[in-house]
C-alpha positions as CSV (number, residue, x, y, z in Angstrom):
1,M,-3.8,-8.4,-31.8
2,T,-4.1,-11.9,-30.4
3,E,-5.3,-12.7,-26.8
4,D,-1.9,-14.0,-26.0
5,R,-0.2,-10.6,-27.1
6,S,-2.3,-8.5,-24.9
7,I,-1.6,-10.7,-21.8
8,E,2.1,-10.3,-22.7
9,E,1.8,-6.6,-22.9
10,I,0.0,-6.5,-19.6
11,D,2.5,-8.7,-17.9
12,L,5.5,-6.4,-19.2
13,A,3.7,-3.4,-18.0
14,A,3.2,-5.0,-14.4
15,T,6.9,-6.1,-14.2
16,S,8.5,-2.9,-15.8
17,E,6.6,0.0,-14.6
18,G,8.7,2.4,-12.5
19,V,11.9,1.1,-14.2
20,G,13.9,3.6,-16.0
21,P,13.7,7.2,-16.0
22,I,11.4,9.3,-14.0
23,P,8.2,10.1,-15.8
24,P,7.9,13.6,-17.1
25,E,4.6,14.1,-15.3
26,A,6.4,13.8,-11.9
27,G,8.0,17.3,-12.3
28,A,11.0,18.6,-10.7
29,M,9.8,17.1,-7.4
30,G,10.1,13.7,-8.7
31,R,13.6,14.2,-10.0
32,I,14.7,15.6,-6.6
33,V,13.1,12.8,-4.9
34,D,14.8,10.4,-7.1
35,R,18.2,11.9,-6.2
36,V,17.6,12.1,-2.6
37,A,16.7,8.4,-2.4
38,Y,20.2,7.4,-2.4
39,V,20.6,8.8,1.1
40,F,17.8,6.5,2.2
41,A,19.4,3.6,0.3
42,A,22.8,4.4,2.0
43,G,20.9,4.3,5.3
44,I,19.9,0.9,4.8
45,V,23.5,-0.3,4.1
46,F,24.5,1.6,7.1
47,A,21.8,-0.2,9.3
48,A,23.2,-3.5,7.8
49,A,26.6,-2.6,8.8
50,V,25.6,-1.7,12.5
51,L,23.6,-4.9,12.8
52,L,26.7,-6.9,11.5
53,M,28.9,-4.9,14.0
54,E,26.6,-5.6,16.8
55,V,26.6,-9.5,16.1
56,F,30.4,-9.2,16.0
57,L,30.5,-7.3,19.2
58,R,28.1,-9.3,21.2
59,Y,29.2,-12.9,20.2
60,I,32.8,-12.3,19.7
61,F,33.8,-9.8,22.5
62,N,30.6,-10.3,24.6
63,R,30.3,-6.4,24.6
64,P,26.7,-5.6,23.2
65,T,25.8,-2.0,22.4
66,I,22.6,-0.4,23.8
67,W,22.1,1.7,20.6
68,A,22.3,-0.7,17.6
69,H,18.8,-2.2,17.3
70,E,17.1,1.1,17.8
71,T,19.5,2.7,15.2
72,T,18.7,0.1,12.6
73,V,14.8,0.3,13.3
74,F,15.2,3.9,12.9
75,L,16.9,4.0,9.7
76,C,14.8,1.3,8.2
77,G,11.7,3.1,9.3
78,L,13.0,6.3,7.6
79,A,13.7,4.4,4.4
80,F,10.5,2.5,4.0
81,T,8.4,5.7,4.8
82,F,10.6,7.6,2.0
83,G,9.8,4.5,-0.2
84,G,6.2,5.4,-0.4
85,L,7.2,8.7,-1.9
86,Y,9.9,7.3,-4.0
87,C,7.5,4.7,-5.6
88,T,5.0,7.6,-6.3
89,C,7.4,9.8,-8.0
90,R,8.5,7.0,-10.2
91,N,4.9,6.1,-10.8
92,S,5.5,2.7,-9.7
93,H,3.0,2.3,-6.9
94,I,0.8,-0.8,-6.6
95,R,-2.3,-0.5,-8.8
96,V,-4.9,-2.7,-10.1
97,V,-5.1,-2.5,-13.9
98,L,-7.9,-4.8,-14.9
99,I,-10.1,-1.9,-16.0
100,Y,-7.3,0.6,-16.7
101,D,-5.5,-1.5,-19.3
102,A,-8.6,-2.0,-21.2
103,L,-9.0,1.8,-21.6
104,S,-8.2,4.0,-24.6
105,P,-5.1,6.5,-24.0
106,G,-7.6,9.4,-23.9
107,L,-9.6,7.7,-21.1
108,R,-6.4,6.7,-19.4
109,R,-5.4,10.3,-19.1
110,I,-9.0,11.1,-17.5
111,F,-8.4,8.1,-14.9
112,D,-4.9,9.4,-14.3
113,I,-6.2,12.7,-13.3
114,I,-8.9,11.5,-11.3
115,I,-6.9,8.9,-9.5
116,S,-4.1,11.3,-8.7
117,I,-6.7,13.7,-7.2
118,I,-8.2,11.0,-5.2
119,C,-4.7,9.9,-3.8
120,A,-4.1,13.5,-3.0
121,I,-7.1,13.6,-0.9
122,A,-6.5,10.3,0.8
123,S,-2.7,11.6,1.5
124,A,-4.1,14.8,2.9
125,F,-6.2,12.7,5.4
126,F,-3.2,10.6,6.5
127,A,-1.2,13.8,6.9
128,Y,-3.9,15.2,9.1
129,A,-3.8,12.1,11.2
130,A,0.0,12.1,11.1
131,W,-0.1,15.8,12.5
132,H,-2.0,14.5,15.6
133,M,0.7,11.7,16.2
134,V,3.3,14.7,15.9
135,T,1.6,16.9,18.3
136,R,1.3,14.0,20.9
137,A,4.9,13.0,20.3
138,V,6.4,16.4,20.5
139,I,4.1,18.6,22.7
140,T,3.3,17.5,26.4
141,P,-0.1,17.9,27.9
142,S,1.4,21.0,29.9
143,G,2.3,22.5,26.5
144,Q,5.9,22.0,26.8
145,I,8.1,20.7,23.7
146,R,9.6,17.5,24.5
147,L,10.3,14.9,22.0
148,E,8.8,11.2,22.8
149,T,11.6,8.7,23.4
150,T,11.8,4.8,23.1
151,G,12.1,4.4,27.1
152,S,15.0,2.1,26.7
153,A,18.3,2.3,28.3
154,W,19.5,4.6,25.5
155,S,16.2,6.3,25.2
156,P,16.6,8.2,21.9
157,P,13.9,10.5,20.5
158,T,13.4,8.3,17.5
159,P,9.7,7.8,17.8
160,A,9.0,11.5,17.7
161,L,11.5,11.9,14.9
162,I,9.9,9.2,12.8
163,K,6.5,10.6,13.3
164,I,7.4,14.0,12.2
165,F,9.1,12.3,9.1
166,I,5.8,10.5,8.3
167,F,3.9,13.8,8.6
168,V,6.4,15.5,6.0
169,I,6.4,12.5,3.7
170,M,2.5,12.6,3.7
171,V,2.5,16.4,2.9
172,L,5.0,15.6,0.1
173,L,2.8,13.0,-1.2
174,V,0.0,15.5,-1.5
175,V,2.0,17.8,-3.3
176,Q,3.4,15.1,-5.6
177,F,0.0,13.6,-6.5
178,L,-1.3,17.2,-7.2
179,I,1.8,17.8,-9.7
180,F,0.7,14.4,-11.3
181,A,-2.9,15.6,-11.6
182,V,-2.0,19.0,-13.3
183,N,0.6,17.4,-15.5
184,Y,-1.7,14.7,-16.7
185,A,-4.4,17.6,-17.2
186,R,-2.1,19.5,-19.3
187,K,-1.1,16.5,-21.3
188,A,-4.7,15.8,-21.9
189,K,-5.5,19.4,-23.3
190,G,-2.4,19.2,-25.5
């Protein structure tokens, strides 16, 4: 194997990782997330349509809406947040492979297990922080349940909803990383 060949393989791995079928280590959750992703992709298309409609209404009819911008920010925020879980399930998240690519397949499996556990722990810390955001966005200091709003003329409860969604996604990330760790460990034994 020449030096040029190994560089070529690394570049191919860097550009094609996550393209194609869901890795079997992602389990059933990975397959479910992959299917649900179409809903969030449609949300991006809907957000673009809303913005296009807003431009048309504002500049052609001089009748802007009060809800278009907040709706598109909310839809895009949901899609981008879900994108983190989607990339994780497809095993296409950003990684530094300088050391990883030089390892033997057996050592890579051990690294996969360790990395998955570390990522699960980090995601759990983020879920804990997100829980604090959710409690402040949903529960008033007097203990009443009231969703935080944007404070605009339309004032939808999208800030609270996005914070709840972030918390749910972080919990799902913990679960997905643990699924990866378990499946990598099973594969290492087999």
